[in-house]
SEMARLO-867052 format. One record per residue (C-alpha): residue in three letters; z, x, y; residue number from 1. Coordinates in Angstrom, 1 decimal, m for minus. Last residue first. Layout:
<rs>
{"ALA"; {Z; X; Y}; NUM}
...
</rs>
This chain:
<rs>
{"HIS"; {m18.7; 136.1; m107.5}; 328}
{"ALA"; {m16.8; 132.8; m107.0}; 327}
{"ASP"; {m17.8; 130.8; m104.0}; 326}
{"PRO"; {m14.6; 130.1; m101.9}; 325}
{"TRP"; {m12.8; 126.8; m102.7}; 324}
{"PRO"; {m12.8; 124.0; m100.1}; 323}
{"ASN"; {m9.8; 122.2; m98.5}; 322}
{"VAL"; {m10.8; 118.6; m99.2}; 321}
{"LEU"; {m7.7; 116.9; m100.9}; 320}
{"ARG"; {m8.6; 113.3; m101.3}; 319}
{"GLY"; {m6.5; 110.5; m99.7}; 318}
{"ASP"; {m9.4; 109.0; m97.8}; 317}
{"GLU"; {m10.0; 112.5; m96.4}; 316}
{"PHE"; {m7.2; 115.0; m96.8}; 315}
{"ARG"; {m6.6; 118.5; m95.4}; 314}
{"MET"; {m3.7; 120.8; m96.4}; 313}
{"GLU"; {m2.9; 122.6; m93.3}; 312}
{"GLU"; {m4.0; 126.2; m92.7}; 311}
{"LEU"; {m2.6; 129.7; m93.1}; 310}
{"GLU"; {m5.2; 132.4; m92.7}; 309}
{"GLY"; {m7.6; 133.5; m95.5}; 308}
{"ILE"; {m8.4; 136.4; m97.8}; 307}
{"ILE"; {m5.0; 137.4; m99.2}; 306}
{"GLU"; {m5.7; 140.0; m101.9}; 305}
{"PHE"; {m4.0; 140.4; m105.2}; 304}
{"GLY"; {m4.6; 143.3; m107.6}; 303}
{"PRO"; {m1.2; 144.7; m106.9}; 302}
{"ARG"; {1.3; 142.3; m105.3}; 301}
{"ASP"; {2.2; 143.4; m101.8}; 300}
{"ARG"; {1.4; 140.2; m100.0}; 299}
{"LEU"; {2.2; 137.9; m103.0}; 298}
{"GLU"; {6.0; 137.9; m102.9}; 297}
{"PRO"; {6.2; 137.4; m99.2}; 296}
{"LEU"; {3.3; 134.9; m99.2}; 295}
{"MET"; {4.8; 132.3; m101.6}; 294}
{"ALA"; {6.7; 130.3; m99.0}; 293}
{"GLU"; {3.5; 129.9; m96.9}; 292}
{"SER"; {1.9; 128.0; m99.8}; 291}
{"ALA"; {m0.6; 129.6; m102.1}; 290}
{"TYR"; {m4.2; 128.6; m102.7}; 289}
{"LEU"; {m6.0; 130.1; m105.6}; 288}
{"TYR"; {m9.1; 132.2; m106.3}; 287}
{"GLU"; {m10.2; 134.1; m109.4}; 286}
{"LEU"; {m8.3; 131.5; m111.6}; 285}
{"LYS"; {m11.1; 129.7; m113.2}; 284}
{"LEU"; {m10.0; 128.3; m116.6}; 283}
{"THR"; {m6.8; 126.5; m115.8}; 282}
{"ASN"; {m8.5; 124.3; m113.2}; 281}
{"PRO"; {m9.2; 124.5; m109.4}; 280}
{"ILE"; {m5.8; 126.1; m108.7}; 279}
{"ARG"; {m3.1; 125.3; m106.2}; 278}
{"LEU"; {0.2; 127.2; m105.9}; 277}
{"LEU"; {3.4; 126.0; m104.4}; 276}
{"ARG"; {6.8; 127.7; m103.6}; 275}
{"PRO"; {8.1; 124.8; m101.5}; 274}
{"LYS"; {8.8; 125.2; m97.8}; 273}
{"THR"; {9.3; 121.7; m96.4}; 272}
{"ILE"; {11.1; 120.9; m99.6}; 271}
{"ASP"; {13.9; 123.2; m98.5}; 270}
{"GLU"; {16.2; 124.1; m101.4}; 269}
{"ALA"; {13.4; 123.2; m103.8}; 268}
{"GLY"; {14.2; 120.5; m106.3}; 267}
{"CYS"; {10.6; 119.6; m107.0}; 266}
{"THR"; {11.0; 115.9; m106.3}; 265}
{"LYS"; {9.6; 115.6; m102.8}; 264}
{"VAL"; {6.9; 118.2; m103.5}; 263}
{"VAL"; {5.8; 116.4; m106.7}; 262}
{"THR"; {5.5; 113.0; m104.9}; 261}
{"GLN"; {3.8; 114.3; m101.8}; 260}
{"ILE"; {1.2; 115.9; m104.0}; 259}
{"ALA"; {0.5; 112.6; m105.8}; 258}
{"SER"; {0.5; 110.7; m102.5}; 257}
{"ARG"; {m2.2; 113.0; m101.1}; 256}
{"ALA"; {m4.2; 113.2; m104.2}; 255}
{"CYS"; {m4.6; 109.4; m104.5}; 254}
{"PRO"; {m3.1; 106.2; m105.9}; 253}
{"MET"; {m0.1; 107.8; m107.8}; 252}
{"VAL"; {0.3; 107.6; m111.6}; 251}
{"MET"; {3.5; 108.8; m113.3}; 250}
{"PRO"; {2.7; 110.4; m116.6}; 249}
{"LEU"; {0.3; 109.2; m119.3}; 248}
{"LYS"; {0.9; 109.8; m123.0}; 247}
{"ALA"; {m1.8; 110.6; m125.5}; 246}
{"GLN"; {m0.9; 114.3; m125.7}; 245}
{"MET"; {2.5; 113.2; m127.0}; 244}
{"LEU"; {0.9; 112.3; m130.3}; 243}
{"VAL"; {0.4; 115.9; m131.4}; 242}
{"GLN"; {m0.8; 115.1; m134.9}; 241}
{"SER"; {m3.9; 117.3; m134.3}; 240}
{"THR"; {m6.3; 114.8; m135.9}; 239}
{"LEU"; {m4.5; 111.7; m134.6}; 238}
{"CYS"; {m4.1; 113.2; m131.1}; 237}
{"ASN"; {m7.7; 114.3; m130.8}; 236}
{"ALA"; {m9.0; 110.8; m131.9}; 235}
{"TYR"; {m6.4; 109.2; m129.5}; 234}
{"VAL"; {m7.9; 111.1; m126.5}; 233}
{"ALA"; {m11.4; 109.9; m127.3}; 232}
{"GLU"; {m10.3; 106.3; m127.9}; 231}
{"ARG"; {m8.0; 106.2; m124.9}; 230}
{"ASP"; {m10.7; 107.1; m122.5}; 229}
{"PHE"; {m8.9; 108.0; m119.2}; 228}
{"ASN"; {m11.3; 107.4; m116.3}; 227}
{"GLU"; {m9.1; 104.9; m114.5}; 226}
{"GLU"; {m6.0; 106.9; m115.2}; 225}
{"ILE"; {m7.5; 110.2; m114.0}; 224}
{"GLN"; {m8.8; 108.6; m110.7}; 223}
{"ALA"; {m5.4; 106.9; m110.3}; 222}
{"THR"; {m3.9; 110.3; m109.7}; 221}
{"ILE"; {m1.6; 112.3; m112.0}; 220}
{"VAL"; {2.1; 113.2; m111.8}; 219}
{"ASP"; {4.4; 115.2; m114.1}; 218}
{"ALA"; {1.4; 116.9; m115.8}; 217}
{"ARG"; {1.3; 117.8; m119.5}; 216}
{"ALA"; {0.4; 114.3; m120.5}; 215}
{"ALA"; {m2.9; 114.6; m118.6}; 214}
{"GLY"; {m3.9; 117.3; m121.1}; 213}
{"ASN"; {m6.5; 115.2; m123.1}; 212}
{"GLY"; {m8.2; 113.0; m120.6}; 211}
{"ASN"; {m11.3; 112.6; m122.6}; 210}
{"GLY"; {m13.3; 110.4; m120.2}; 209}
{"ASN"; {m16.6; 112.1; m120.6}; 208}
{"SER"; {m15.1; 115.6; m120.1}; 207}
{"ARG"; {m18.2; 116.5; m118.0}; 206}
{"PRO"; {m16.9; 114.1; m115.3}; 205}
{"SER"; {m13.9; 116.3; m114.8}; 204}
{"LEU"; {m10.6; 114.4; m114.6}; 203}
{"GLY"; {m8.8; 114.7; m111.2}; 202}
{"LEU"; {m5.7; 115.5; m109.3}; 201}
{"ALA"; {m3.3; 116.9; m111.8}; 200}
{"VAL"; {0.3; 117.5; m110.6}; 199}
{"LEU"; {2.8; 119.9; m112.0}; 198}
{"ARG"; {6.5; 120.0; m111.0}; 197}
{"GLU"; {9.3; 122.4; m111.9}; 196}
{"ILE"; {6.9; 125.0; m113.3}; 195}
{"HIS"; {8.8; 127.4; m115.6}; 194}
{"LEU"; {6.9; 130.5; m116.7}; 193}
{"HIS"; {7.6; 132.8; m119.7}; 192}
{"VAL"; {7.6; 130.2; m122.5}; 191}
{"GLN"; {7.5; 131.3; m126.1}; 190}
{"MET"; {6.1; 128.7; m128.4}; 189}
{"LYS"; {8.6; 127.2; m130.9}; 188}
{"PRO"; {9.1; 124.1; m128.7}; 187}
{"SER"; {5.5; 123.1; m129.7}; 186}
{"SER"; {3.1; 121.1; m127.5}; 185}
{"PHE"; {3.1; 123.8; m124.8}; 184}
{"ARG"; {3.6; 123.6; m121.0}; 183}
{"HIS"; {3.3; 127.3; m120.3}; 182}
{"THR"; {0.9; 126.5; m117.4}; 181}
{"ILE"; {m1.7; 129.3; m118.2}; 180}
{"ASN"; {m1.4; 129.6; m122.0}; 179}
{"PRO"; {m0.9; 125.8; m121.8}; 178}
{"ASP"; {m4.6; 125.4; m121.0}; 177}
{"MET"; {m5.2; 122.1; m119.2}; 176}
{"GLY"; {m7.7; 119.7; m120.9}; 175}
{"THR"; {m6.2; 120.6; m124.3}; 174}
{"GLY"; {m9.5; 121.9; m125.6}; 173}
{"SER"; {m9.6; 123.9; m122.4}; 172}
{"PHE"; {m11.7; 124.0; m119.2}; 171}
{"GLU"; {m14.7; 122.2; m120.7}; 170}
{"LYS"; {m12.4; 119.5; m122.1}; 169}
{"GLY"; {m11.1; 118.5; m118.7}; 168}
{"ILE"; {m8.4; 118.8; m116.0}; 167}
{"GLU"; {m9.2; 119.1; m112.4}; 166}
{"ASP"; {m7.6; 120.0; m109.1}; 165}
{"VAL"; {m4.4; 121.5; m110.6}; 164}
{"VAL"; {m1.5; 121.6; m108.1}; 163}
{"LEU"; {1.5; 123.7; m109.4}; 162}
{"VAL"; {4.8; 123.1; m107.7}; 161}
{"ASP"; {8.2; 124.8; m107.6}; 160}
{"LEU"; {7.4; 127.9; m109.5}; 159}
{"THR"; {9.5; 130.1; m111.8}; 158}
{"GLY"; {8.9; 133.3; m113.6}; 157}
{"SER"; {10.3; 134.7; m116.9}; 156}
{"ALA"; {9.6; 138.2; m118.1}; 155}
{"THR"; {7.0; 138.5; m120.9}; 154}
{"PRO"; {4.3; 140.1; m118.7}; 153}
{"GLN"; {6.8; 142.7; m117.3}; 152}
{"ASP"; {5.0; 145.0; m114.9}; 151}
{"LEU"; {3.8; 142.1; m112.7}; 150}
{"PRO"; {7.3; 140.6; m112.4}; 149}
{"GLY"; {7.2; 136.8; m112.0}; 148}
{"VAL"; {4.5; 134.5; m110.6}; 147}
{"PRO"; {0.9; 135.4; m109.9}; 146}
{"LEU"; {m0.6; 132.9; m112.4}; 145}
{"ARG"; {m2.1; 134.4; m115.5}; 144}
{"PRO"; {m5.5; 135.6; m116.5}; 143}
{"MET"; {m6.3; 136.3; m120.1}; 142}
{"ASN"; {m7.5; 139.8; m121.0}; 141}
{"ALA"; {m4.3; 140.7; m122.9}; 140}
{"MET"; {m4.8; 137.7; m125.1}; 139}
{"ALA"; {m8.4; 138.6; m125.8}; 138}
{"GLU"; {m7.4; 142.1; m126.9}; 137}
{"GLN"; {m4.7; 140.7; m129.2}; 136}
{"LEU"; {m7.3; 138.3; m130.7}; 135}
{"LEU"; {m9.6; 141.3; m131.3}; 134}
{"PRO"; {m6.7; 143.0; m133.2}; 133}
{"ALA"; {m6.6; 140.0; m135.6}; 132}
{"GLU"; {m10.4; 139.7; m136.2}; 131}
{"ALA"; {m10.7; 142.7; m138.5}; 130}
{"GLU"; {m7.9; 141.4; m140.8}; 129}
{"LEU"; {m9.5; 138.0; m141.0}; 128}
{"LEU"; {m12.9; 139.4; m141.7}; 127}
{"GLY"; {m11.8; 141.8; m144.5}; 126}
{"ASP"; {m15.1; 141.4; m146.4}; 125}
{"SER"; {m17.2; 138.9; m144.4}; 124}
{"ASP"; {m18.4; 141.7; m142.2}; 123}
{"LEU"; {m17.5; 141.4; m138.5}; 122}
{"VAL"; {m20.0; 141.8; m135.6}; 121}
{"GLU"; {m18.2; 142.2; m132.3}; 120}
{"VAL"; {m19.4; 141.1; m128.8}; 119}
{"ARG"; {m17.4; 142.2; m125.7}; 118}
{"ALA"; {m16.8; 141.1; m122.1}; 117}
{"LEU"; {m18.5; 137.8; m121.7}; 116}
{"GLU"; {m17.3; 136.1; m118.6}; 115}
{"ASP"; {m14.4; 133.7; m118.2}; 114}
{"TYR"; {m13.1; 135.6; m115.2}; 113}
{"ALA"; {m10.1; 137.2; m117.1}; 112}
{"ASN"; {m12.5; 138.8; m119.5}; 111}
{"GLU"; {m14.1; 137.2; m122.5}; 110}
{"ILE"; {m14.2; 138.2; m126.2}; 109}
{"THR"; {m17.1; 137.2; m128.6}; 108}
{"GLY"; {m17.1; 137.1; m132.3}; 107}
{"ILE"; {m20.1; 137.3; m134.6}; 106}
{"GLY"; {m19.4; 136.7; m138.3}; 105}
{"PHE"; {m20.9; 137.9; m141.5}; 104}
{"LEU"; {m22.8; 136.8; m144.6}; 103}
{"VAL"; {m20.6; 133.8; m145.6}; 102}
{"LYS"; {m22.1; 132.3; m148.8}; 101}
{"CYS"; {m19.1; 130.3; m149.9}; 100}
{"ARG"; {m16.5; 130.9; m152.6}; 99}
{"GLU"; {m14.5; 134.0; m151.6}; 98}
{"LEU"; {m14.9; 133.6; m147.8}; 97}
{"LYS"; {m14.2; 129.9; m148.2}; 96}
{"MET"; {m10.9; 130.6; m150.0}; 95}
{"ARG"; {m9.9; 133.1; m147.3}; 94}
{"ALA"; {m10.7; 130.6; m144.5}; 93}
{"MET"; {m8.7; 127.9; m146.2}; 92}
{"LEU"; {m5.6; 130.1; m146.5}; 91}
{"ALA"; {m5.9; 131.6; m143.0}; 90}
{"VAL"; {m6.4; 128.3; m141.2}; 89}
{"TYR"; {m3.7; 126.8; m143.4}; 88}
{"ILE"; {m1.0; 129.2; m142.1}; 87}
{"GLY"; {m2.2; 129.1; m138.5}; 86}
{"VAL"; {m1.9; 125.3; m138.5}; 85}
{"ASN"; {1.8; 125.4; m139.5}; 84}
{"ASP"; {3.4; 124.9; m136.1}; 83}
{"ILE"; {1.0; 122.0; m135.3}; 82}
{"GLY"; {2.3; 119.9; m138.1}; 81}
{"ARG"; {1.8; 119.8; m141.9}; 80}
{"ALA"; {m1.4; 117.8; m141.8}; 79}
{"HIS"; {m3.1; 119.9; m139.1}; 78}
{"CYS"; {m5.2; 122.0; m141.4}; 77}
{"ASN"; {m6.0; 118.8; m143.5}; 76}
{"GLU"; {m7.1; 116.9; m140.4}; 75}
{"ALA"; {m9.4; 119.8; m139.3}; 74}
{"GLY"; {m10.9; 119.9; m142.7}; 73}
{"SER"; {m11.6; 116.1; m142.7}; 72}
{"GLN"; {m13.1; 116.2; m139.2}; 71}
{"LYS"; {m15.5; 119.1; m140.0}; 70}
{"GLY"; {m14.4; 121.8; m142.5}; 69}
{"LEU"; {m17.0; 124.0; m140.9}; 68}
{"GLY"; {m15.1; 123.9; m137.6}; 67}
{"ILE"; {m11.6; 123.8; m139.2}; 66}
{"SER"; {m11.6; 126.6; m141.8}; 65}
{"LEU"; {m14.7; 128.7; m140.9}; 64}
{"MET"; {m14.4; 128.2; m137.1}; 63}
{"LYS"; {m10.7; 128.9; m137.3}; 62}
{"ALA"; {m11.3; 132.2; m139.1}; 61}
{"LEU"; {m14.0; 133.1; m136.6}; 60}
{"GLY"; {m12.0; 132.4; m133.5}; 59}
{"SER"; {m9.1; 130.4; m132.1}; 58}
{"GLU"; {m5.9; 131.7; m133.8}; 57}
{"ASN"; {m5.8; 134.5; m136.4}; 56}
{"PRO"; {m2.6; 136.6; m136.6}; 55}
{"ALA"; {m0.6; 133.5; m135.7}; 54}
{"ARG"; {0.7; 131.7; m132.7}; 53}
{"PHE"; {0.4; 127.9; m132.1}; 52}
{"SER"; {m0.5; 125.3; m129.5}; 51}
{"THR"; {m3.2; 126.5; m127.0}; 50}
{"HIS"; {m4.8; 129.1; m129.3}; 49}
{"PRO"; {m5.4; 132.6; m128.0}; 48}
{"LYS"; {m9.1; 133.6; m127.9}; 47}
{"ILE"; {m12.0; 134.7; m130.0}; 46}
{"ARG"; {m15.2; 133.0; m129.1}; 45}
{"ASN"; {m17.2; 131.8; m132.1}; 44}
{"PHE"; {m20.1; 132.5; m134.4}; 43}
{"LEU"; {m20.1; 132.5; m138.2}; 42}
{"ILE"; {m23.3; 133.3; m140.1}; 41}
{"ILE"; {m23.7; 131.3; m143.3}; 40}
{"GLY"; {m26.3; 132.1; m146.1}; 39}
{"ASP"; {m28.8; 130.4; m148.4}; 38}
{"ALA"; {m27.6; 127.0; m147.1}; 37}
{"ALA"; {m26.2; 124.3; m149.4}; 36}
{"ASN"; {m22.6; 124.9; m148.3}; 35}
{"ALA"; {m23.7; 125.0; m144.6}; 34}
{"HIS"; {m25.4; 121.6; m144.9}; 33}
{"ARG"; {m22.4; 120.1; m146.8}; 32}
{"ASP"; {m19.8; 121.3; m144.3}; 31}
{"MET"; {m17.0; 122.7; m146.4}; 30}
{"ARG"; {m13.7; 121.0; m147.4}; 29}
{"VAL"; {m10.5; 122.6; m148.9}; 28}
{"SER"; {m8.4; 119.8; m150.4}; 27}
{"MET"; {m4.6; 120.2; m150.1}; 26}
{"GLY"; {m2.8; 120.2; m153.5}; 25}
{"ASN"; {0.0; 122.6; m152.5}; 24}
{"ASP"; {m1.6; 125.5; m154.3}; 23}
{"LEU"; {m4.8; 125.0; m152.3}; 22}
{"VAL"; {m7.7; 123.0; m153.7}; 21}
{"GLY"; {m11.3; 124.1; m153.9}; 20}
{"ILE"; {m14.9; 123.8; m152.7}; 19}
{"GLU"; {m14.8; 120.2; m151.8}; 18}
{"ASP"; {m18.1; 119.2; m150.1}; 17}
{"THR"; {m18.4; 117.9; m146.6}; 16}
{"ASP"; {m20.4; 115.2; m144.7}; 15}
{"MET"; {m19.4; 115.0; m141.0}; 14}
{"SER"; {m23.0; 115.5; m139.9}; 13}
{"SER"; {m25.2; 118.1; m138.2}; 12}
{"ARG"; {m28.6; 119.6; m138.9}; 11}
{"ILE"; {m30.3; 121.2; m135.9}; 10}
{"PRO"; {m33.8; 122.4; m136.8}; 9}
{"CYS"; {m35.2; 125.7; m135.2}; 8}
{"GLY"; {m36.7; 126.9; m132.0}; 7}
{"ILE"; {m33.5; 127.1; m129.9}; 6}
{"VAL"; {m34.9; 125.1; m126.9}; 5}
{"ASP"; {m37.1; 122.7; m128.8}; 4}
{"GLU"; {m34.3; 122.0; m131.3}; 3}
{"THR"; {m32.0; 121.1; m128.5}; 2}
{"MET"; {m29.1; 122.7; m126.7}; 1}
</rs>
């Protein structure tokens, strides 16, 4: 995205102005360029946050409070711990709506295939209240792993092994979306899926070394460890105050040994028949691989189609090479 492509100047910096102070003394910061503009139009995707629950999570309110607060605003919002971020997102957003030149907001909602499903334009008056039901719609649209009762989304399910081909910032801010894996940062988050062992096989090149999310796996490969940029990961952790995101789990030399490790230690009654799922990442769940032990519960599951025959996991030089179908 360049000035030539979009046909207007791009002005970006970490400079902010203080537009007010919350009752607890916390400074409310606003991007200096935006604060000096004739008007501000908010734009963001509305979706569930990966670490907290609140009436407004990832969306226009968060873009206003944290995005336009830049690094200092993000740090302030997270200063009282991840469980309280939603409180300060709302307080800071309301103050900015009162004191800054916010004209309106454009919010988008995606379907389960990561495709644009809806665009909503929200007036600055009552923006937080208007965004709240859109968050619920986005939450209902999210895909989930085919584990547990289909007619009871909040019922608990269990899985022996989840294999995730890639983690990365383009799939989730946390590298691997806890809304899919149910491995959350906060113990206050409701968990409806228990995965005994989770293995991550690779770090996406587009993540530029930001291995945020590796800590949520039980086992990773040497490829992730070798490309793990501590400076990038630590910057996320220091801002969010979720330090456990900087940890590295057990490292195995290749995908084959990593998968062997999680299967061997998953605690299944028969480790030759684990209930195992493999996904490309936590964003694209249109296709997945399922082990033979999963087939009885998947065969009659509504909305689920078995499109291939049973086959062995294939490896070349330790890499898993069973291909993914082309998404449509």
